[in-house]
SEVO-188940 format. One line per 3 residues: for each residue x, y, z of C-alpha. Coordinates in steps of 0.001 Angstrom, whole numbers. Example, Ala and Ser with C-alpha at 12.3 -4.5 7.8 and 13.67 -1.06 7.14 Angstrom:
<nodes>
12300 -4500 7800 ~ 13670 -1060 7140 $
</nodes>
This chain:
<nodes>
149922 101000 22508 ~ 152856 101162 24902 ~ 154631 104326 25896 $
158016 104855 27545 ~ 158026 104859 31323 ~ 160470 107315 32873 $
163262 105476 34667 ~ 166104 107123 36577 ~ 168803 104711 35308 $
167349 102614 32462 ~ 170720 101230 31350 ~ 171378 99574 34702 $
168034 97769 34538 ~ 169592 95533 31884 ~ 171902 94043 34520 $
169113 91826 35831 ~ 169755 88173 36518 ~ 168619 85839 33768 $
170195 85510 30339 ~ 168396 87347 27547 ~ 169370 87999 23953 $
166531 90456 23575 ~ 162761 90476 23810 ~ 159922 88794 21959 $
156777 90811 21307 ~ 153671 89042 22551 ~ 150415 90339 21098 $
148217 90266 24184 ~ 145069 90863 22154 ~ 145377 87399 20624 $
144133 86050 23972 ~ 141054 88267 24011 ~ 137860 86213 23743 $
134522 87223 22316 ~ 131339 87481 24369 ~ 129633 84467 22912 $
126100 85114 24246 ~ 123999 86491 21377 ~ 122121 89757 21992 $
118389 89491 22715 ~ 115914 90182 19927 ~ 112655 92155 20283 $
109623 89895 20706 ~ 107264 90053 17692 ~ 103663 91269 17951 $
101266 88355 18474 ~ 100167 87276 15007 ~ 96491 87097 15970 $
96493 90826 16795 ~ 98098 91705 13488 ~ 95703 89436 11613 $
92759 91047 13381 ~ 93998 94532 12413 ~ 94445 93506 8787 $
91021 91907 8738 ~ 89132 94869 10197 ~ 90999 97310 7944 $
90091 95384 4821 ~ 86271 95125 5457 ~ 85506 98322 7441 $
83469 100075 4692 ~ 81606 96939 3829 ~ 80654 96273 7439 $
79519 99863 7925 ~ 77282 99663 4862 ~ 75927 96265 5891 $
75120 97532 9388 ~ 73372 100603 8039 ~ 71548 98608 5355 $
70348 95957 7777 ~ 69292 98518 10347 ~ 67382 100789 7982 $
66000 97830 6009 ~ 64505 96372 9170 ~ 63191 99793 10059 $
61394 100138 6730 ~ 60133 96568 6819 ~ 58800 96877 10369 $
57300 100265 9619 ~ 55496 99173 6455 ~ 54269 95804 7675 $
53408 97067 11139 ~ 51570 100091 9747 ~ 49360 97879 7599 $
48604 95422 10358 ~ 47994 98045 13064 ~ 45899 100567 11244 $
43095 100361 13791 ~ 45172 99728 16906 ~ 46734 102841 18290 $
48810 101058 20955 ~ 50143 98529 18520 ~ 51202 101312 16157 $
53283 102841 18924 ~ 54984 99504 19496 ~ 55738 99213 15788 $
57261 102685 15717 ~ 59400 101808 18741 ~ 60662 98637 17105 $
61406 100491 13874 ~ 63392 103143 15738 ~ 65189 100491 17697 $
66223 98784 14431 ~ 67491 102064 13040 ~ 69505 102735 16188 $
70916 99185 16049 ~ 72052 99722 12471 ~ 73708 103034 13348 $
75365 101459 16417 ~ 76665 98569 14306 ~ 78050 101018 11753 $
79791 103000 14516 ~ 81299 99818 15995 ~ 82440 98729 12549 $
84051 102159 12022 ~ 85994 102252 15290 ~ 87096 98588 15148 $
90361 99449 13234 ~ 91294 102023 15866 ~ 90725 99505 18641 $
92796 96887 16779 ~ 95623 99384 16187 ~ 95577 100299 19862 $
95906 96638 20830 ~ 98833 96223 18426 ~ 100511 99383 19800 $
100110 98158 23379 ~ 101621 94793 22456 ~ 104549 96539 20738 $
105164 98759 23765 ~ 105191 95756 26056 ~ 107600 93936 23743 $
109899 97003 23552 ~ 109895 97340 27339 ~ 110768 93658 27768 $
113469 93964 25076 ~ 114979 97031 26752 ~ 115168 95182 30070 $
116732 92080 28500 ~ 119175 94146 26412 ~ 120275 96139 29453 $
120928 92902 31338 ~ 122785 91441 28330 ~ 124844 94598 27884 $
125763 94536 31572 ~ 127027 90954 31205 ~ 128931 91908 28051 $
130620 94859 29748 ~ 131577 92671 32693 ~ 133049 90087 30285 $
135013 92802 28428 ~ 136337 94159 31712 ~ 137471 90701 32791 $
139128 90170 29422 ~ 140839 93557 29688 ~ 142133 92733 33178 $
143412 89357 31938 ~ 145084 90970 28918 ~ 146651 93737 31018 $
148128 91115 33343 ~ 150060 89544 30469 ~ 153540 90846 29589 $
153842 92474 26200 ~ 157581 91819 25903 ~ 159132 88586 27186 $
162830 87763 27293 ~ 164356 85596 24574 ~ 166949 83352 26143 $
169051 80400 24954 ~ 167639 76970 25594 ~ 168667 75242 28827 $
171846 73249 28392 ~ 173133 75326 25477 ~ 176667 76616 26095 $
177341 78442 22841 ~ 175529 81139 20877 ~ 176525 82177 17333 $
175357 85577 16100 ~ 175670 85985 12322 ~ 175318 89194 10329 $
174150 92567 11510 ~ 175654 96044 11701 ~ 177927 97654 14269 $
174932 99387 15902 ~ 173062 96102 16080 ~ 176054 94350 17623 $
176450 97115 20186 ~ 172790 96713 21173 ~ 173194 92925 21517 $
176333 93421 23628 ~ 174505 95815 25919 ~ 171424 93620 26389 $
172989 90148 26324 ~ 176250 91213 27964 ~ 174463 92946 30844 $
172428 89817 31564 ~ 175549 87613 31358 ~ 177386 89826 33853 $
174451 89626 36268 ~ 173954 85875 35784 ~ 177380 84333 35184 $
179766 86844 36704 ~ 183196 87540 35253 ~ 183296 88170 31495 $
186113 88419 28974 ~ 185319 90180 25695 ~ 187646 90176 22676 $
186769 92766 20028 ~ 188460 92144 16658 ~ 186286 94616 14719 $
188509 97626 15445 ~ 185433 99737 16282 ~ 185395 99399 20108 $
181754 98301 20373 ~ 181902 97572 24102 ~ 181658 101176 25339 $
178009 100971 26403 ~ 178553 97610 28094 ~ 181475 99009 30091 $
179301 101955 31121 ~ 176636 99511 32307 ~ 179194 97497 34291 $
180598 100605 35971 ~ 177103 101841 36788 ~ 176304 98583 38575 $
179461 98619 40705 ~ 181538 96149 38679 ~ 185215 96525 37877 $
186196 97083 34247 ~ 189527 96742 32451 ~ 190037 97803 28857 $
193122 96743 26941 ~ 193847 98220 23515 ~ 196121 96099 21383 $
198840 96518 20270 ~ 199134 99831 22164 ~ 198921 98140 25598 $
201054 95072 24830 ~ 203722 96201 27307 ~ 201287 95938 30224 $
199358 92937 28898 ~ 201340 89731 28480 ~ 199541 87176 26307 $
202081 84463 27136 ~ 202388 85006 30884 ~ 202056 81816 32883 $
202509 79537 29878 ~ 204906 76611 29928 ~ 207594 76726 27178 $
205832 74060 25096 ~ 202507 75909 25444 ~ 204144 79163 24373 $
205714 77514 21350 ~ 202455 75836 20346 ~ 200629 79158 20611 $
203214 81001 18500 ~ 203308 78287 15833 ~ 199508 78196 15621 $
199450 81996 15334 ~ 202087 82009 12577 ~ 200445 79184 10606 $
196838 79871 11502 ~ 195706 80293 7870 ~ 197742 77402 6469 $
195178 74743 7354 ~ 196180 71112 7402 ~ 197693 70988 3912 $
201205 71188 2545 ~ 202681 73516 5230 ~ 202803 70804 7887 $
206566 70383 7386 ~ 207189 74103 7854 ~ 205057 74080 10961 $
206986 71155 12443 ~ 210393 72710 11686 ~ 209367 76064 13227 $
208054 74278 16306 ~ 211314 72314 16644 ~ 213483 75423 16395 $
211379 77436 18844 ~ 211274 74529 21311 ~ 215066 74344 21208 $
215357 78087 21819 ~ 212771 77970 24602 ~ 214649 75115 26269 $
217810 77231 26328 ~ 216061 80381 27647 ~ 213905 78599 30239 $
212839 79248 32914 ~ 213114 83002 32211 ~ 211222 82955 28943 $
209669 86167 27656 ~ 208913 87546 24218 ~ 211796 90028 24576 $
214332 87290 25391 ~ 212914 85132 22575 ~ 213446 87970 20074 $
216975 88512 21492 ~ 217739 84825 20890 ~ 216549 85081 17276 $
218793 88114 16732 ~ 221737 86293 18328 ~ 221242 83426 15888 $
221322 85973 13061 ~ 224634 87354 14277 ~ 223263 90516 15847 $
223971 91850 19333 ~ 221591 90568 21993 ~ 221396 90869 25767 $
221933 87232 26636 ~ 224362 85410 28877 ~ 227506 83814 27485 $
226179 80334 28243 ~ 222950 81012 26383 ~ 224895 82382 23406 $
227116 79352 23362 ~ 224155 76967 23370 ~ 222388 78991 20697 $
225557 78891 18617 ~ 225256 75132 18356 ~ 221915 75593 16561 $
222467 76289 12922 ~ 219002 77100 11510 ~ 218319 78372 8028 $
218693 82100 7627 ~ 215382 82373 5807 ~ 213563 80579 8601 $
215062 82904 11206 ~ 214058 85958 9196 ~ 210516 84722 8731 $
210006 83880 12420 ~ 211561 87180 13462 ~ 209291 89085 11073 $
206253 87368 12548 ~ 207201 87946 16182 ~ 208741 91404 15847 $
205432 93269 16641 ~ 205221 91320 19932 ~ 208703 92186 21220 $
207437 94692 23807 ~ 204805 92286 25145 ~ 204979 91905 28929 $
207861 94365 29386 ~ 205824 96369 31904 ~ 203202 93920 33232 $
200233 95320 35125 ~ 199603 94176 38670 ~ 195849 94883 38742 $
193639 91988 39833 ~ 191287 90369 37290 ~ 188295 92617 36555 $
184628 91656 36336 ~ 184653 92813 32707 ~ 187844 92590 30661 $
187616 94108 27170 ~ 190429 93281 24746 ~ 190081 95654 21813 $
192218 95050 18720 ~ 192836 98403 17075 ~ 192142 98583 13387 $
195005 100890 12450 ~ 197804 98273 12269 ~ 198739 96054 9370 $
196696 93033 8448 ~ 199470 90562 9270 ~ 199939 92056 12731 $
196185 92094 13273 ~ 195833 88429 12319 ~ 198782 87462 14532 $
197256 89264 17514 ~ 193916 87642 16835 ~ 195353 84145 16819 $
197436 84836 19919 ~ 194378 86205 21702 ~ 192438 83046 20889 $
195313 80993 22294 ~ 195404 83187 25407 ~ 191643 82844 25868 $
191978 79072 25718 ~ 194604 79270 28467 ~ 192313 81487 30563 $
189504 78980 30191 ~ 191769 76155 31361 ~ 192943 78118 34364 $
190697 77458 37354 ~ 192141 80067 39757 ~ 190139 82884 38137 $
187076 81242 36590 ~ 185298 82975 33723 ~ 181530 82995 33472 $
181206 84039 29822 ~ 183489 84585 26845 ~ 182528 86852 23930 $
184377 87129 20592 ~ 183456 89951 18213 ~ 184506 89493 14578 $
185343 85789 14696 ~ 185038 85409 10910 ~ 188686 84676 10081 $
189578 82620 13149 ~ 190457 79085 12138 ~ 187495 76781 12717 $
189696 74259 14528 ~ 190706 76891 17086 ~ 187058 77828 17613 $
186075 74192 18027 ~ 188790 73662 20639 ~ 187738 76791 22485 $
184088 75746 22280 ~ 184888 72314 23708 ~ 186823 73849 26605 $
183972 76263 27384 ~ 181398 73505 27266 ~ 183342 71307 29660 $
183754 74134 32166 ~ 180229 75523 31885 ~ 181286 78823 30280 $
178936 80678 27973 ~ 180680 81205 24606 ~ 179265 83896 22316 $
180650 84320 18780 ~ 179842 87244 16467 ~ 180331 86676 12723 $
180028 89615 10326 ~ 179484 87390 7292 ~ 178475 83847 6495 $
181515 82791 4509 ~ 184372 80285 4536 ~ 185344 79671 8169 $
182024 80859 9594 ~ 180121 78418 7357 ~ 182167 75565 8807 $
181796 76897 12359 ~ 178192 77887 13014 ~ 175797 75348 14409 $
177822 74332 17452 ~ 175086 75930 19555 ~ 172099 78132 18987 $
172280 80589 16104 ~ 170907 84127 15903 ~ 170673 85654 12427 $
170766 89427 11947 ~ 170673 91455 8747 ~ 172559 89772 5889 $
172692 92149 2949 ~ 174419 89782 544 ~ 171944 87539 -1243 $
174252 84511 -1233 ~ 174818 84768 2502 ~ 171072 85207 3036 $
170419 82073 961 ~ 172987 80128 3000 ~ 171344 81295 6227 $
167871 80356 4945 ~ 169223 76920 4035 ~ 170636 76604 7557 $
167244 77421 9104 ~ 165727 74677 6991 ~ 162736 73930 4852 $
159249 72739 5614 ~ 156240 71234 3878 ~ 153162 73325 3261 $
150191 73403 903 ~ 149880 76227 -1614 ~ 147340 76968 -4332 $
148779 75491 -7498 ~ 145939 75630 -10040 ~ 142726 77570 -10484 $
140231 76513 -13187 ~ 137056 78295 -14265 ~ 134706 76838 -16888 $
131677 78561 -18440 ~ 129541 76808 -21044 ~ 126137 77115 -22674 $
123875 75135 -25005 ~ 120756 76152 -26922 ~ 118610 73983 -29256 $
115650 75170 -31339 ~ 113574 72749 -33472 ~ 110628 73612 -35729 $
108671 70955 -37751 ~ 105622 71349 -40032 ~ 103561 68342 -41179 $
100888 68561 -43922 ~ 98759 65575 -45052 ~ 95818 65215 -47464 $
93772 62208 -48649 ~ 90810 61922 -51003 ~ 88482 58956 -51451 $
85802 58671 -54222 ~ 83521 55760 -54912 ~ 80140 54790 -56431 $
77797 51879 -57192 ~ 75183 50946 -59889 ~ 72370 48413 -59755 $
68672 47532 -60285 ~ 66030 47400 -57710 ~ 62520 45831 -57965 $
59445 47934 -57298 ~ 55688 47753 -57932 ~ 56222 49290 -61248 $
58954 46896 -62218 ~ 62672 47017 -62262 ~ 64336 50334 -61820 $
67986 51199 -62242 ~ 69791 53337 -59690 ~ 73214 54900 -59396 $
74942 56134 -56109 ~ 78149 58060 -55719 ~ 80103 58823 -52472 $
83141 61045 -52136 ~ 85374 61692 -49067 ~ 88274 64130 -48727 $
90529 64434 -45589 ~ 93274 67010 -44898 ~ 95384 67368 -41761 $
98147 69860 -40821 ~ 100338 70081 -37718 ~ 103305 72161 -36523 $
105742 71139 -33743 ~ 108237 73531 -32073 ~ 110691 72648 -29270 $
113320 74814 -27556 ~ 116035 73663 -25109 ~ 118502 76002 -23359 $
121167 75090 -20799 ~ 124040 76863 -18992 ~ 126783 75264 -16914 $
129551 76964 -14851 ~ 132199 75469 -12604 ~ 135168 76689 -10565 $
137881 74385 -9221 ~ 141015 75031 -7165 ~ 143782 72565 -6392 $
146503 72752 -3721 ~ 149952 71230 -3984 ~ 152321 70146 -1224 $
155624 72005 -1586 ~ 158924 71950 279 ~ 160060 75544 713 $
162173 77727 2972 ~ 160755 78305 6421 ~ 162454 81716 6281 $
162873 83368 2895 ~ 166313 84922 2126 ~ 164684 88264 1342 $
163447 88458 4942 ~ 167023 88236 6223 ~ 168156 90930 3795 $
165438 93329 4983 ~ 165731 92801 8739 ~ 165730 95995 10836 $
168967 96969 12530 ~ 167779 95967 16013 ~ 166107 92691 15007 $
167350 89124 14906 ~ 166008 85681 14046 ~ 166832 83178 16793 $
166981 79512 15784 ~ 166758 77558 19019 ~ 165947 74076 20156 $
162707 73346 21957 ~ 162567 69870 23365 ~ 163753 67615 20554 $
162571 70000 17851 ~ 163520 73514 16814 ~ 161707 76814 16511 $
162416 80209 14951 ~ 161742 83311 17047 ~ 161668 86987 16059 $
163666 88923 18655 ~ 164077 92665 19251 ~ 167433 93755 20737 $
166831 97479 21234 ~ 167969 98311 24808 ~ 165269 101016 25030 $
162603 98303 25290 ~ 163465 98026 28979 ~ 161790 101417 29511 $
158427 100207 28192 ~ 155635 98917 30440 ~ 154758 95222 30704 $
158313 94055 29981 ~ 159321 90705 31458 ~ 163026 90206 32134 $
162591 86432 32044 ~ 161135 84093 29408 ~ 157376 83537 29416 $
155945 80274 28188 ~ 153408 80638 25389 ~ 149945 79634 26512 $
147598 77994 23992 ~ 145660 80505 21936 ~ 141866 80484 22171 $
139838 78750 19531 ~ 139557 80979 16416 ~ 135761 80841 16716 $
136012 82417 20199 ~ 138945 84803 19629 ~ 138480 88474 18830 $
141550 88217 16559 ~ 141562 84660 15151 ~ 145038 83093 15064 $
146316 79534 14926 ~ 149876 80264 16145 ~ 151966 82990 17728 $
153209 85396 15028 ~ 156639 85749 16685 ~ 157449 82031 16592 $
157469 79394 13860 ~ 158067 75700 14469 ~ 160716 74351 12097 $
160704 70726 13195 ~ 159164 68629 15900 ~ 159902 65087 17009 $
158047 62342 15212 ~ 157632 58795 16558 ~ 159475 56072 14723 $
156256 54049 14502 ~ 152617 54627 15212 ~ 151496 53563 18690 $
149118 51035 17167 ~ 151946 49166 15469 ~ 154064 48873 18612 $
154148 45478 20281 ~ 152032 45111 23395 ~ 153829 46379 26435 $
156559 48064 24366 ~ 158146 50893 26333 ~ 156250 50128 29537 $
156353 47410 32175 ~ 152944 45908 32639 ~ 153914 43006 34881 $
156577 42963 37580 ~ 159697 41086 36570 ~ 159712 37516 37705 $
162652 36117 39607 ~ 164271 33164 37970 ~ 164403 30092 40162 $
167548 28091 40149 ~ 167139 24379 39488 $
</nodes>
């Protein structure tokens, strides 16, 4: 877990070279690998020792009795037989007694050996176990030492990795669109991204149309790093800030007409636009070369019959113009708030950071007119090469006409200027505008806007579980059969038979009866169970709309290009991250993650990044013609005939 590191001036650390929108959290533990060597196992006791112990324990009593029986039986046998045979031989009797005693001692000794055999076998088993435990302890200590060394090396490798890496636009991208978010989130993005732009690209012009003056922290950062800052509040500072200074008469007229008809589009107001441009061009031609907003308003009043501080020649030329009264009133109403513009121009040189803040207290028409004029002025500043701009930031660009933004974007791209647009909502003009560069999505509370943003990010194919089937079945059969059979046979014969005494009659009878009975019983029982799951390929949002609605205030989703594909990155824009340890102020390329079988935390991709699309070949390499895309043989020179 990271903890803040005390820094004397943390805000100024953001003014480090290298563009960064924020930081991406890199889980360093995903690179931690397991110690793959298995731990040693204790060696088993030799089976012959265990078998010997079991054998001697089973027959110990029997062997003791056999030893005693054999010993004392031999003693009795030798004593009885030897006593009979050696009745008259004293020396032989002594030998018989000795042999009998020796037999008795042998039986007792055999019984003792049979009795202590289990103890000896147990001792052998215990010694073998102790040896195995000692060998296991030595092997385990060596294994544990290798494991600790591996963990230390992994910890050193993990500690060397940055935990936060900068999220920057892709190389070659000139424009960044930031959609959604709150005022606090925008202020954080301005501080982080604006500080890096000042340090990397130099001079910056910031136009704030939100009316909330969100550039205060950025100006504090610029002043703390020794850069000059100029803040202009409009319309309060219009007298010292001339939006039309340095413009040719035709450029001034085009800017005013675009500002007056900025919301008319390209429809039925084209005639009105052309007539207003014609009238203003005629007036500008009369007032040139001394053309200011004050003199332009004086000319409009002179055409209306009011007093105006103009020369007699200018009044005479204006008198030849006979415009419609309604047209004069409408143009005068539009330009009246700008009459004081440039009456007291400032002589300060261009600042490193120029903040143009449109105050939110004026009317909507005046606010929209100032916004359109500011966009025109910014386009002129981009064209001017005497004071080059490194980056241009527009806050609240929702209601600026998409054609004006496209022109400004084209100018910035041609001159290598970073253009950053902040859109509060994803509606109307912003829907037709975003996508000219990389897009960063912040919190979008409205569900329709979140759905539009999710559609912009795109969809992808994935497999999801679509059906789960479980089947349980059983079968039982019981059959019982009884068979009874009975048969009876009866027969006899009569006849005469000759004998010594003459003929004699005889009669014989035989009778047979058979009965059989049988019973058959059979039982069959079966059970079957199956479980099946099926997956379906679906085409769903890469980023669900609900995710965009629930984004934290200091979080954004950056949709950027990577090679010829695109990825989605989760970015944190909290400026306080710079005070944490292991923070990289430049982007860090993602290294391949270890194989899930070797990783402590298995993962197949980085959680902070999702690939939306990647380039696919038009045809498989096998189907390409031989030599397609590569030169196998040097080109042959054609010989002239």
